C-alpha positions in Angstrom: -11.0 -24.1 11.8 -12.7 -23.6 15.2 -13.6 -20.0 16.2 -10.8 -18.4 18.2 -8.0 -20.6 16.8 -5.4 -18.6 14.9 -5.0 -19.0 11.2 -1.2 -18.7 10.9 1.4 -19.1 8.1 4.7 -17.9 6.7 4.3 -16.4 3.2 6.9 -15.7 0.6 5.4 -12.9 -1.5 5.5 -9.2 -2.3 4.5 -6.2 -0.3 1.6 -5.7 -2.7 0.3 -9.2 -2.0 0.6 -8.5 1.7 -1.6 -5.5 1.4 -4.1 -7.5 -0.7 -4.2 -10.2 2.0 -4.9 -7.5 4.7 -7.7 -6.0 2.6 -9.4 -9.4 2.2 -9.0 -10.0 6.0 -11.2 -7.0 6.7 -14.0 -7.5 4.2 -16.1 -9.0 7.0 -16.0 -8.7 10.8 -12.9 -10.6 12.0 -14.0 -13.7 13.9 -10.6 -15.2 14.8 -7.0 -14.2 14.8 -4.9 -14.4 11.6 -1.1 -14.2 11.5 1.1 -13.9 8.5 4.9 -13.6 8.5 6.2 -12.2 5.2 9.4 -12.9 3.3 9.5 -10.4 0.5 10.5 -11.6 -3.0 11.3 -8.2 -4.4 11.9 -4.7 -3.2 9.0 -2.3 -2.5 8.4 1.2 -1.2 5.5 0.9 1.3 4.1 4.3 2.4 1.9 5.2 5.3 -1.9 5.6 4.9 -1.7 9.4 4.7 0.7 9.4 1.7 -0.5 10.4 -1.7 2.2 9.1 -4.1 2.4 11.0 -7.4 3.5 9.9 -10.9 7.1 11.0 -10.4 7.5 8.8 -7.4 5.9 5.9 -9.2 8.4 6.3 -12.1 11.4 6.4 -9.8 10.3 3.3 -8.0 9.7 1.5 -11.3 13.1 2.5 -12.6 14.7 0.9 -9.5 12.6 -2.3 -9.9 10.5 -1.6 -6.8 6.8 -2.1 -6.2 5.0 0.9 -4.7 2.0 0.6 -2.4 0.2 2.3 0.5 -0.5 0.4 3.7 -3.5 0.9 6.0 -1.3 1.9 9.0 0.3 5.3 9.6 3.9 6.2 10.0 6.9 6.7 7.7 8.1 5.0 4.6 9.2 1.4 4.8 11.7 -0.2 2.3 10.6 -3.9 2.0 12.8 -6.5 0.5 14.9 -9.5 1.4 16.4 -7.5 4.3 13.0 -7.1 6.1 10.8 -9.7 7.8 7.2 -8.5 8.0 4.4 -9.7 10.3 0.7 -9.0 10.0 -1.6 -9.9 12.9 -5.4 -9.4 12.4 -7.5 -9.5 15.5 -11.2 -9.2 16.3 -12.2 -5.7 17.4 -12.9 -6.9 21.0 -9.7 -8.9 21.4 -8.0 -8.4 24.9 -4.9 -7.1 23.2 -6.8 -4.1 21.8 -6.8 -1.7 24.8 -8.1 1.8 24.8 -4.7 3.3 24.6 -3.3 3.0 21.1 0.3 3.3 22.4 -0.5 0.8 25.1 -1.8 -1.7 22.5 1.6 -2.1 21.1 3.0 -3.4 24.4 2.3 -7.1 23.8 3.7 -7.0 20.2 6.9 -5.2 21.2 7.6 -7.5 24.1 6.9 -10.6 21.9 9.4 -9.4 19.4 12.0 -8.5 22.0 11.7 -12.0 23.6 11.9 -13.6 20.2 15.1 -11.7 19.4 16.5 -12.5 22.9 15.9 -16.2 22.3 17.9 -15.9 19.1 20.8 -14.4 21.1 20.2 -10.7 20.4 20.2 -8.3 23.3 17.0 -6.6 22.3 14.5 -4.5 24.4 11.1 -3.0 23.7 11.1 0.7 24.6 7.9 1.8 26.5 8.1 5.5 25.4 9.5 7.2 22.2 13.3 7.6 22.1 14.7 10.6 20.2 17.9 10.1 18.2 20.5 12.8 18.1 20.8 14.6 14.7 18.3 15.3 12.0 14.6 14.4 12.4 13.8 11.5 10.0 10.1 11.2 10.6 9.6 10.4 6.9 11.1 7.0 7.5 9.7 4.3 9.7 13.1 3.4 10.9 14.2 7.0 11.5 13.0 6.9 15.2 11.8 4.7 18.0 8.2 4.9 19.1 6.1 3.2 21.8 7.1 -0.4 22.4 9.3 -0.6 19.3 12.5 -2.7 19.7 16.1 -1.6 19.9 19.4 -3.6 20.1 22.5 -1.9 21.2 20.7 1.5 21.1 19.7 1.1 17.4 16.3 0.3 16.0 15.7 -3.3 14.8 11.8 -3.6 14.9 9.2 -1.1 13.8 5.5 -1.4 14.7 2.2 -0.1 13.4 -1.5 -0.6 13.8 -4.8 0.2 12.2 -8.2 0.0 13.9 -11.3 -0.6 11.9 -14.9 -1.5 12.5 -14.3 -5.1 11.4 -11.1 -5.6 13.4 -7.6 -4.5 14.2 -4.4 -4.9 12.3 -1.0 -5.0 14.1 2.1 -4.9 11.8 5.8 -5.2 12.4 8.9 -5.0 10.3 12.2 -6.6 11.5 15.5 -5.8 9.9 17.2 -9.2 9.3 20.0 -7.7 7.0 21.3 -4.2 6.5 18.9 -2.5 4.1 20.1 -0.4 1.0 19.1 2.9 2.6 20.5 4.7 -0.4 17.8 3.1 -2.6 15.1 4.5 -0.2 16.6 8.0 -0.1 17.1 8.2 -3.9 13.6 7.0 -4.6 12.0 9.6 -2.2 14.4 12.4 -3.3 15.9 12.7 0.1 19.5 14.0 0.7 22.2 11.3 0.4 23.5 11.9 3.9 20.2 10.7 5.4 21.0 7.2 4.1 24.1 7.1 6.3 22.1 8.5 9.2 19.5 5.8 8.9 22.3 3.2 8.8 23.7 4.6 12.1 20.3 4.5 13.8 19.4 0.9 12.8 20.8 -2.6 13.2 19.9 -6.0 11.7 19.8 -9.6 13.0 22.7 -10.5 10.7 24.8 -7.8 12.2 24.1 -8.7 15.8 24.5 -12.4 15.2 27.5 -11.9 12.9 26.2 -14.4 10.4 24.0 -14.4 7.3 20.2 -14.2 8.0 18.3 -17.3 7.2 14.9 -15.8 6.3 12.9 -19.0 6.4 14.1 -20.0 9.8 13.7 -16.5 11.3 10.2 -16.3 9.8 9.1 -19.6 11.3 10.5 -18.8 14.7 8.7 -15.4 14.7 5.4 -17.2 13.7 5.9 -19.7 16.5 6.3 -16.8 18.9 3.3 -14.7 17.8 0.7 -17.4 17.1 0.3 -18.8 20.7 -0.2 -15.2 22.0 -3.2 -14.8 19.7 -4.7 -17.9 21.3 -4.8 -16.4 24.7 -1.3 -16.6 26.1 0.5 -13.5 27.2 4.0 -12.3 26.4 6.8 -12.5 28.8 8.1 -9.3 30.4 11.1 -7.8 28.6 14.3 -9.0 30.1 
């Protein structure tokens, strides 16, 4: 494949396989963009890079039939599964989307997701600055708050973003809720109070809920890939509407 042309695909796999793909992508300096959109075959608890999961957490995850892994990006815990669509975008270190400001680097990705959701019929918007939800702080969960250029619909979070900068390149990641997640599973596995599951449900919304129809993961994954791939070839995202 010619240098500069994106390597892009939809993958049906596990969160562990996603992290293995990311690790392989950074073994050598990144020469061209790579994009993967992930449909998860089974549940997984995916922790931020600063987490140090112990044996007790691993046992609880195993008892619930969940994989447990740590991603290279920061932020709170993510509950992967059929309710989540993941995206991994690997770019060369000098790519134009990698600006000096880490929050500013998220702009293109947030706007791309917002435009994608708008085209599906969901009134979604990327927020340029963090938004604080009323109630308890849920910083331990990726979907407990809205950070720079993450995406909301009807005031509730629908897309979370993360990035990791390395010598060999830069990773941008996203997670889009396509169905309501089982927040109780996440809270029970992490030993969080049960009322936090209801709080997470009140702060989030999924594609299925906004479209009022079942989520077709394959179709959504392909449409997201079609939105992201041209951007990595030099196009620029539309402004949020």
